[in-house]
Backbone as CSV, one residue per row, in Angstrom:
resi,resn,N_x,N_y,N_z,CA_x,CA_y,CA_z,C_x,C_y,C_z
1,MET,73.221,172.494,131.373,74.005,171.095,131.317,75.148,171.537,132.458
2,ARG,74.953,170.809,133.454,76.284,170.790,134.538,77.526,170.125,134.243
3,GLY,78.567,171.411,133.691,79.948,170.727,133.535,80.676,170.206,132.081
4,ASP,79.390,170.924,131.655,79.388,170.585,130.033,79.400,171.661,129.279
5,ASP,80.150,172.166,128.676,79.860,173.413,127.865,79.309,173.207,126.304
6,ALA,79.177,172.004,126.111,78.785,171.663,124.608,77.017,171.770,124.804
7,VAL,76.332,171.752,123.412,74.977,172.355,122.852,74.138,171.006,122.710
8,ALA,73.371,170.801,123.754,72.500,169.600,123.381,71.533,169.980,122.165
9,SER,71.186,168.879,121.486,70.397,168.934,120.333,69.122,168.144,120.482
10,ARG,69.091,167.277,121.708,67.839,166.638,121.991,67.849,166.037,123.638
11,ARG,67.007,166.286,124.213,67.016,165.608,125.689,65.730,165.082,125.798
12,LEU,66.045,163.782,126.693,64.889,163.295,127.362,65.191,162.940,128.774
13,PHE,63.673,162.991,129.717,63.827,163.029,130.878,63.426,161.276,130.913
14,LEU,64.413,161.188,131.987,63.952,159.605,133.025,62.786,159.693,134.083
15,ILE,62.040,159.070,133.700,60.779,158.649,134.947,61.037,157.490,135.426
16,TRP,60.985,157.455,136.695,61.112,156.331,137.690,59.894,156.372,137.977
17,GLN,58.728,154.919,138.265,57.946,154.825,139.003,58.396,154.353,140.987
18,ASN,58.134,154.996,141.649,58.126,154.601,142.630,57.392,153.354,143.119
19,PRO,58.035,152.272,143.480,56.989,150.966,143.610,56.313,150.994,144.498
20,ASP,56.468,151.597,145.721,55.915,151.810,147.160,54.546,152.723,146.746
21,THR,54.955,153.930,146.534,54.089,155.073,146.264,53.658,155.014,145.179
22,ARG,53.898,154.247,144.317,53.286,154.491,142.359,53.542,155.827,142.050
23,LYS,53.983,156.717,143.021,54.423,158.014,142.164,55.247,157.990,141.095
24,PHE,55.082,158.619,140.145,55.983,158.810,138.872,56.890,160.524,139.350
25,VAL,58.493,160.025,139.497,59.736,161.048,139.561,60.289,161.229,138.352
26,ARG,60.759,162.489,138.175,61.733,162.602,136.927,63.107,162.571,138.055
27,VAL,63.603,161.567,137.500,64.918,161.638,138.220,66.023,161.967,137.297
28,GLY,66.622,161.685,136.246,67.572,162.110,135.376,67.009,162.583,133.932
29,VAL,68.500,163.063,133.127,67.754,164.014,132.127,69.237,162.961,131.094
30,LEU,68.566,162.492,129.739,69.681,162.052,128.902,69.716,163.036,127.943
31,SER,71.018,163.706,127.407,71.339,164.799,126.507,71.844,164.133,125.206
32,GLU,71.624,164.519,123.942,72.336,164.096,122.781,73.229,165.505,122.553
33,LEU,74.324,165.847,122.293,75.062,166.819,122.364,75.395,166.763,120.489
34,VAL,75.232,168.032,120.246,75.408,168.438,118.600,76.738,167.763,118.360
35,ASP,77.565,167.622,119.269,78.841,166.667,118.451,79.094,165.422,118.779
36,GLY,77.496,164.555,118.957,77.413,162.878,118.952,77.849,162.384,120.292
37,ARG,77.811,163.205,121.194,78.399,162.783,122.772,77.027,162.406,123.096
38,TYR,76.785,161.580,124.335,75.708,161.359,125.087,76.110,162.303,126.642
39,VAL,75.134,162.684,127.173,75.467,163.082,128.687,74.347,162.683,129.401
40,TYR,74.793,162.052,130.526,73.369,161.634,131.563,73.658,162.346,132.828
41,GLU,72.375,162.648,133.424,72.775,163.290,134.536,71.567,163.229,135.522
42,TYR,71.881,163.050,136.768,70.556,162.716,137.513,69.891,164.474,137.997
43,THR,68.584,164.481,138.552,67.633,165.607,138.794,67.800,165.226,140.200
44,ASP,67.308,166.432,140.890,66.972,166.557,142.198,66.097,165.400,142.502
45,GLY,65.008,164.884,141.722,64.134,164.022,142.378,64.890,162.521,142.500
46,ALA,65.911,162.521,142.213,67.162,161.121,142.455,67.269,161.164,143.673
47,HIS,67.547,162.197,144.405,67.705,162.393,145.703,66.463,162.020,146.967
48,GLY,65.310,161.534,146.221,64.229,161.410,147.090,64.266,160.098,147.685
49,ASP,63.400,159.678,148.565,63.319,158.505,148.962,62.790,157.375,148.306
50,GLY,63.486,155.969,148.478,63.263,155.045,147.620,63.820,154.893,146.029
51,PHE,64.535,155.691,145.752,65.496,155.821,144.747,67.053,155.170,145.154
52,HIS,67.212,154.646,144.439,68.813,154.101,144.206,69.593,154.236,143.079
53,PRO,71.096,155.040,142.827,71.759,154.991,141.954,71.717,153.819,140.680
54,LEU,71.438,154.127,139.824,71.106,152.830,138.502,73.007,152.552,138.712
55,VAL,72.919,151.209,138.126,74.454,150.605,138.340,75.359,151.475,137.200
56,GLN,75.000,151.601,136.040,75.869,152.339,135.109,76.089,153.482,135.476
57,PHE,75.492,154.324,136.639,75.368,155.639,136.946,75.266,155.811,138.470
58,PRO,76.126,155.683,139.035,76.468,155.087,140.598,76.282,156.464,141.393
59,ASP,77.023,157.583,140.723,77.330,158.938,141.591,76.109,159.845,141.234
60,LEU,75.176,160.031,142.266,74.261,161.102,141.868,74.539,162.334,141.273
61,ASP,75.681,162.889,141.809,76.265,164.223,141.938,77.142,164.242,140.418
62,ARG,77.538,163.458,139.921,78.649,163.522,138.831,77.378,163.580,137.577
63,VAL,78.276,163.970,136.151,78.195,164.191,134.999,78.700,162.874,134.086
64,TYR,77.663,161.927,133.406,78.341,161.044,132.253,78.201,161.271,131.557
65,VAL,79.240,161.624,130.217,79.517,161.864,129.135,80.025,160.647,128.293
66,SER,79.643,160.549,127.133,79.911,159.266,126.870,79.786,159.194,125.285
67,ARG,81.253,158.642,124.612,80.750,158.719,122.989,79.606,158.058,122.383
68,GLY,79.562,157.264,122.926,77.965,156.013,122.432,77.086,156.140,123.486
69,LEU,75.873,155.685,122.879,74.491,155.804,123.781,74.625,154.647,125.117
70,PRO,74.692,155.126,126.289,74.832,154.138,127.448,74.173,153.083,127.390
71,ALA,74.333,151.891,127.644,74.159,150.751,128.071,72.587,150.541,127.872
72,PHE,72.824,151.243,129.656,70.779,151.625,130.058,69.959,151.896,129.120
73,PHE,70.214,152.846,128.121,69.177,153.142,127.289,69.297,152.633,126.111
74,VAL,70.500,151.909,125.519,70.584,150.780,124.246,69.905,149.674,124.608
75,ASN,69.371,149.194,125.662,68.486,148.196,126.153,67.491,148.393,125.938
76,ARG,66.912,149.523,126.222,65.614,150.015,126.252,65.220,150.192,124.459
77,LEU,66.102,149.824,123.529,65.523,150.122,122.045,65.198,148.605,121.571
78,MET,64.475,148.278,120.729,64.272,146.829,120.163,65.986,146.896,119.078
79,ASN,65.937,145.363,118.987,67.225,145.101,118.365,66.709,144.967,116.692
80,ASN,67.525,145.643,116.165,67.091,145.627,114.601,67.393,144.841,113.683
81,ARG,67.883,143.672,114.254,68.067,142.681,113.617,66.555,141.304,113.986
82,ARG,66.073,141.879,114.538,64.818,140.997,114.649,63.662,141.413,113.852
83,PRO,63.132,139.984,113.107,62.063,139.978,112.334,61.039,140.955,112.247
84,SER,60.826,141.279,113.311,59.571,142.330,113.501,59.911,143.692,113.605
85,TYR,61.323,143.774,113.570,61.730,145.232,113.639,60.858,146.687,112.483
86,PRO,61.104,146.080,111.329,59.977,146.745,110.359,58.833,147.243,110.515
87,ASP,57.802,146.330,111.198,56.645,146.321,111.773,56.586,147.154,112.819
88,TYR,57.687,147.348,113.606,57.964,147.871,114.986,58.335,149.655,114.642
89,LEU,58.846,149.881,113.471,59.251,151.116,112.788,57.999,151.672,112.170
90,ASN,57.322,151.030,111.292,55.947,151.429,110.875,55.268,152.050,111.800
91,ALA,54.580,151.058,112.812,53.890,151.636,113.897,54.169,152.768,114.474
92,ILE,55.523,152.944,114.815,55.640,154.403,115.463,56.143,155.670,114.742
93,GLY,55.591,155.233,113.198,55.590,156.268,112.308,57.357,156.619,111.992
94,VAL,58.284,155.880,111.900,59.225,156.236,111.644,59.521,155.617,110.200
95,ASP,59.561,156.317,109.180,59.483,155.918,107.664,60.890,156.375,106.841
96,SER,61.613,156.822,107.467,62.643,157.694,106.622,64.296,157.426,107.525
97,PRO,65.448,156.626,107.224,66.398,156.862,107.968,67.094,158.062,108.592
98,ASP,66.434,159.411,108.256,66.615,160.233,109.439,65.813,160.625,110.440
99,LEU,64.923,159.436,110.786,64.536,159.418,111.845,64.881,158.542,113.005
100,GLU,65.383,157.619,112.044,65.475,156.260,113.027,66.856,156.658,113.782
101,THR,66.732,157.537,114.703,67.767,157.596,115.759,67.529,156.989,116.993
102,PRO,68.507,156.333,117.998,67.837,156.471,119.421,67.062,157.173,120.058
103,MET,67.407,158.640,119.834,66.835,159.480,120.727,65.116,159.675,120.357
104,GLU,64.926,159.349,118.926,63.609,159.418,118.456,62.952,158.028,118.881
105,LEU,63.555,156.876,118.350,62.805,156.080,119.009,62.627,156.234,120.553
106,LEU,63.116,156.360,121.543,63.110,156.683,122.633,62.225,157.297,123.098
107,ALA,61.874,158.658,122.326,61.274,159.629,122.357,59.651,158.912,122.230
108,ARG,59.326,158.294,121.143,57.992,157.742,120.650,57.426,156.655,121.365
109,THR,58.273,155.851,122.018,57.918,154.942,122.695,58.110,154.645,123.995
110,GLY,58.822,155.327,124.303,58.983,155.916,126.004,60.047,154.648,126.281
111,GLY,60.751,153.944,125.818,61.442,152.806,126.383,61.206,152.041,127.566
112,PRO,60.080,151.450,127.052,59.518,150.787,128.422,60.326,149.116,128.419
113,ARG,60.587,148.842,129.549,60.982,147.457,129.746,60.063,146.542,130.695
114,PHE,60.164,145.169,130.761,59.003,144.735,131.586,59.773,144.082,132.859
115,THR,61.381,144.680,133.172,62.063,144.282,134.189,62.194,145.586,135.401
116,ASP,61.741,146.703,134.797,61.816,147.758,135.816,60.725,148.891,135.518
117,THR,60.785,150.109,136.129,59.629,151.079,136.090,59.951,152.369,135.647
118,PHE,61.029,152.394,134.469,61.389,153.475,133.908,60.895,154.223,132.782
119,HIS,61.063,154.889,132.319,60.492,155.391,130.714,60.992,156.378,130.670
120,LEU,61.353,157.628,128.997,61.707,158.196,129.180,60.600,159.340,128.102
121,VAL,61.062,160.600,128.572,59.483,161.631,128.095,60.482,162.433,127.197
122,ASP,59.646,163.394,126.237,60.512,164.150,125.359,60.724,165.294,126.331
123,ASP,61.553,166.417,126.204,61.492,167.326,126.732,60.457,168.654,126.324
124,PHE,59.561,168.471,125.279,58.961,169.352,124.699,59.843,170.701,124.028
125,THR,60.672,170.695,123.336,61.246,171.757,123.223,60.308,172.097,121.462
126,SER,60.505,173.541,121.423,59.748,174.001,120.432,60.390,174.400,119.105
127,ASN,60.060,174.082,118.035,60.938,173.871,116.846,61.247,175.583,116.370
128,ASP,61.645,176.060,115.141,61.999,177.228,114.970,60.450,178.014,114.853
129,ASP,59.419,177.409,114.812,57.905,177.841,114.451,57.576,177.921,115.425
130,GLY,58.337,177.920,116.578,57.321,177.792,118.243,56.500,176.665,118.424
131,LEU,56.194,175.609,117.644,55.551,174.904,117.666,56.205,173.458,118.479
132,ILE,55.673,172.880,119.446,56.284,171.848,119.938,55.233,170.586,119.350
133,VAL,56.343,169.556,118.964,55.261,168.380,118.345,56.278,166.915,119.165
134,THR,55.387,166.412,119.512,55.804,165.047,120.071,54.833,163.942,120.086
135,ARG,54.916,162.800,120.246,53.835,161.664,120.020,54.036,160.688,120.991
136,PHE,53.014,159.712,121.236,53.043,158.887,122.118,52.099,157.837,121.546
137,LEU,52.551,156.388,122.242,51.646,155.407,121.855,50.602,155.131,122.794
138,ALA,49.380,155.425,122.493,47.731,155.097,123.493,48.572,153.654,124.127
139,SER,48.006,153.808,125.712,48.178,152.576,126.257,46.960,152.365,127.181
140,GLY,47.141,150.740,127.271,45.681,150.386,127.820,44.592,149.949,127.196
141,ILE,44.669,149.959,125.521,44.179,149.627,124.606,43.063,148.452,124.838
142,ARG,43.962,147.450,125.372,43.122,146.515,125.780,42.118,146.156,126.716
143,HIS,42.293,147.192,127.109,40.930,147.045,128.402,39.909,147.932,128.230
144,ILE,39.767,148.596,127.083,38.598,149.185,126.683,37.624,148.658,125.784
145,ALA,36.490,148.404,126.122,35.432,147.562,125.427,35.380,148.498,124.443
146,GLY,35.556,147.543,123.011,34.979,147.870,121.669,35.953,148.795,121.283
147,SER,37.291,149.090,121.986,38.280,149.767,121.636,38.677,148.890,119.670
148,ASP,38.552,147.738,119.642,39.166,147.370,118.402,38.464,148.269,117.229
149,ASP,36.938,147.781,117.367,36.224,148.022,116.310,36.507,149.758,116.088
150,ALA,36.540,150.627,117.419,36.333,152.028,117.355,37.804,152.609,116.708
151,LEU,38.877,151.629,116.869,40.214,151.851,115.798,39.912,151.615,114.171
152,LYS,39.399,150.776,113.596,39.384,150.491,112.632,38.651,151.698,111.852
153,ARG,37.654,152.719,112.934,37.129,153.961,112.258,37.703,155.271,112.252
154,VAL,39.349,154.919,112.644,40.217,156.153,113.078,41.081,155.703,111.515
155,HIS,41.623,156.987,111.227,42.401,157.173,109.961,44.049,158.580,110.390
156,PRO,45.027,157.752,110.045,45.790,158.968,109.831,45.499,160.424,109.375
157,GLY,45.813,161.532,110.798,45.703,162.600,110.155,43.946,163.136,110.789
158,ASP,43.276,161.880,111.242,42.076,162.401,112.055,42.477,162.892,113.417
159,ARG,41.549,164.117,113.949,41.585,164.839,115.373,41.043,163.849,116.164
160,LEU,41.942,164.027,117.302,41.432,162.846,118.974,41.351,163.786,119.821
161,GLU,40.753,163.571,120.737,40.759,164.406,121.681,41.009,163.610,123.071
162,LEU,41.177,164.538,124.053,41.525,164.015,125.400,40.303,163.461,126.651
163,ARG,40.074,162.853,127.356,38.809,163.202,128.217,39.162,162.810,129.475
164,ALA,39.189,163.147,130.492,39.178,163.141,131.928,38.553,161.847,132.268
165,GLU,39.226,160.986,132.955,38.063,159.631,133.819,38.293,159.441,134.941
166,ARG,37.558,160.408,135.716,37.880,160.273,137.063,37.194,159.472,137.350
167,GLU,36.337,158.459,137.342,35.828,157.399,137.939,36.806,156.178,137.792
168,ASN,37.794,156.454,137.014,39.048,155.448,136.614,39.235,154.446,138.408
169,PRO,39.264,153.316,138.633,39.910,153.029,139.753,41.178,152.790,140.347
170,VAL,41.970,153.014,138.897,43.403,152.370,139.525,44.184,154.097,139.021
171,ASN,43.547,155.012,138.654,44.497,156.511,138.561,43.315,157.479,138.186
172,ARG,42.941,158.035,139.254,41.709,159.274,139.108,42.253,160.347,137.941
173,ARG,43.776,160.307,137.742,43.862,161.353,137.111,43.914,160.909,135.242
174,ALA,43.410,159.823,135.393,43.379,159.062,133.661,42.733,160.043,132.792
175,LEU,43.527,159.980,131.445,43.076,160.700,130.479,43.009,159.764,128.935
176,LEU,41.726,159.712,128.830,41.363,158.904,127.759,41.750,159.799,126.872
177,VAL,42.087,158.673,125.517,42.478,159.336,124.079,41.072,158.499,123.625
178,CYS,40.234,159.685,122.718,39.076,159.481,122.263,39.096,160.045,120.925
179,ALA,37.867,159.165,119.840,37.985,159.834,118.251,37.148,161.136,118.790
180,VAL,36.842,161.836,117.662,35.572,162.909,117.815,34.435,162.633,117.807
181,SER,34.472,161.359,117.709,32.782,160.924,117.457,32.447,160.371,119.297
182,ASP,33.541,160.637,120.314,33.549,160.460,121.331,34.064,158.987,121.858
183,GLU,34.370,157.781,120.990,34.489,156.331,121.293,36.125,156.476,121.785
184,ALA,36.277,156.142,122.867,37.600,155.705,123.605,38.165,154.741,122.724
185,LEU,39.350,155.081,122.842,40.286,154.162,122.151,41.718,153.738,122.806
186,GLY,41.905,154.542,123.762,43.169,154.062,124.836,43.426,155.138,125.734
187,TYR,44.421,155.259,126.419,44.600,156.522,127.322,46.222,156.809,126.780
188,VAL,46.467,157.952,127.697,47.406,159.015,127.829,48.380,157.903,128.622
189,PRO,49.611,157.396,128.202,50.543,156.640,129.580,50.695,157.384,130.732
190,ASP,50.398,156.275,131.945,50.598,157.246,132.969,51.777,157.703,133.412
191,TRP,52.428,157.287,132.765,54.109,157.907,133.186,54.408,159.181,132.560
192,LEU,53.611,159.477,131.628,53.486,160.639,130.661,52.183,161.938,131.234
193,LEU,51.476,161.380,131.972,50.904,162.240,132.179,50.665,163.612,132.700
194,GLU,52.006,163.534,133.747,52.295,164.901,134.614,52.720,165.974,133.423
195,ASP,53.479,165.307,132.584,54.108,166.437,131.606,53.149,166.789,130.868
196,LEU,52.658,166.089,130.145,51.738,166.240,129.192,50.637,167.334,129.784
197,THR,50.044,167.011,130.713,48.961,167.921,131.330,49.529,169.350,131.617
198,ALA,50.599,169.276,132.098,51.422,170.399,132.246,51.509,171.310,131.109
199,LEU,51.850,170.770,129.695,52.048,171.312,128.276,50.962,171.583,128.192
200,ARG,49.763,171.017,128.105,48.318,171.621,127.988,48.160,172.798,128.413
201,ALA,48.616,172.701,130.136,48.238,173.832,130.717,48.834,175.071,129.982
202,ARG,49.543,175.038,129.676,50.726,176.275,129.240,50.650,176.398,127.939
203,SER,49.957,175.746,127.078,49.444,175.959,125.713,49.004,177.022,125.126
204,GLU,49.102,177.767,124.498,47.922,178.286,123.824,47.003,177.827,122.438
205,SER,47.555,176.571,122.375,46.781,175.550,121.099,47.554,174.829,121.421
206,PHE,46.688,173.517,121.454,46.825,172.434,122.009,45.903,171.027,121.136
207,GLU,46.630,170.797,120.378,46.036,169.523,119.408,46.519,168.008,119.466
208,ILE,45.780,166.881,119.075,46.396,165.907,119.438,45.837,165.208,117.923
209,TYR,46.514,164.282,117.259,45.783,163.797,116.260,46.094,162.226,116.086
210,ALA,45.702,161.615,115.143,46.485,160.286,114.840,47.267,160.078,114.125
211,GLU,48.438,159.175,114.189,49.380,159.462,113.206,49.581,158.528,112.515
212,ARG,49.632,157.435,113.232,49.530,156.080,112.642,48.504,154.620,113.339
213,VAL,47.620,154.239,112.912,46.851,152.918,113.513,47.361,152.417,112.689
214,SER,47.261,151.202,113.598,47.649,149.752,113.295,47.117,148.561,113.781
215,PRO,45.819,148.150,113.237,45.143,147.521,114.260,45.252,146.079,114.601
216,ASP,46.256,145.836,113.734,46.606,144.233,113.770,48.108,144.411,114.576
217,GLU,48.514,145.140,114.991,49.786,145.316,116.119,49.384,144.872,117.340
218,HIS,50.312,144.360,118.289,49.949,144.187,119.827,49.371,145.638,120.513
219,PRO,48.754,145.298,121.203,47.970,146.496,121.649,48.609,147.532,122.236
220,HIS,49.570,147.542,122.587,50.433,148.893,123.027,51.024,149.163,121.545
221,MET,50.777,148.869,120.607,51.213,149.603,119.474,50.457,149.914,118.660
222,ARG,49.051,149.808,118.868,47.661,150.389,117.775,47.497,151.675,117.403
223,LEU,48.179,152.564,118.514,47.716,153.701,117.838,48.813,154.974,118.338
224,LEU,49.501,155.595,117.357,50.263,156.762,117.811,49.662,158.066,117.575
225,CYS,49.539,158.814,118.565,49.119,159.929,118.585,50.635,161.401,118.584
226,ARG,49.889,162.174,117.832,51.012,163.339,117.963,50.037,164.516,118.210
227,VAL,50.885,165.268,119.081,50.346,166.231,119.771,51.130,167.386,119.146
228,GLU,50.510,168.718,118.563,51.175,169.804,118.164,50.723,170.822,118.834
229,ALA,51.520,171.500,119.725,51.026,172.618,120.954,51.896,174.403,120.539
230,GLU,51.223,175.085,120.966,52.147,176.507,120.840,51.828,176.887,121.974
231,ALA,53.163,176.826,122.949,53.206,176.906,124.397,53.914,178.538,124.659
232,HIS,53.524,179.199,125.833,54.051,179.823,126.437,55.153,180.138,127.574
């Protein structure tokens, strides 16, 4: 971390999709320090063609430190006063106050907004046992015929599989999330593909499970997947 000697307890990468090329680019890093402060800084990807600095962080070379989560990221969280907030927490598997932190919520949901093309990705840090655990919500469920019925046959703890869908007309790198019966349930989000594929390639073991299944939720909240990997 440039310009600050404090230790980060959690890091998330900011991913931006170039609207012209459709390419996903890592443009920033958000860190939560052990003392509770937050640090945001740009990566080299932010200096590429087409990217413009965020209004709250106008200098590409500055390290921004704040005592609270910057508004750009706060606005990517659901307001906890909304009536649907408890259902939202349930769908993303946050069932204890210890887990209900801004960084955990952003890591599990990706912090999407309809008004831009930014998302957040976990940095895949291993725990004390050398295990990397991360979660994501399967996307594109409503585009898969029969997924509603297939999801009803999936239970928390069930193993899942990833299957390449090279004939996908939108993204030839698309990865389907499937039940062990080979029924397609959804997709790995496009903005997560590069990082998850890289993790899978460098892992000695890579398993994916259904952590939370919510058939009655909005399609993008119906399947929370948990990845467990041992990487070298």
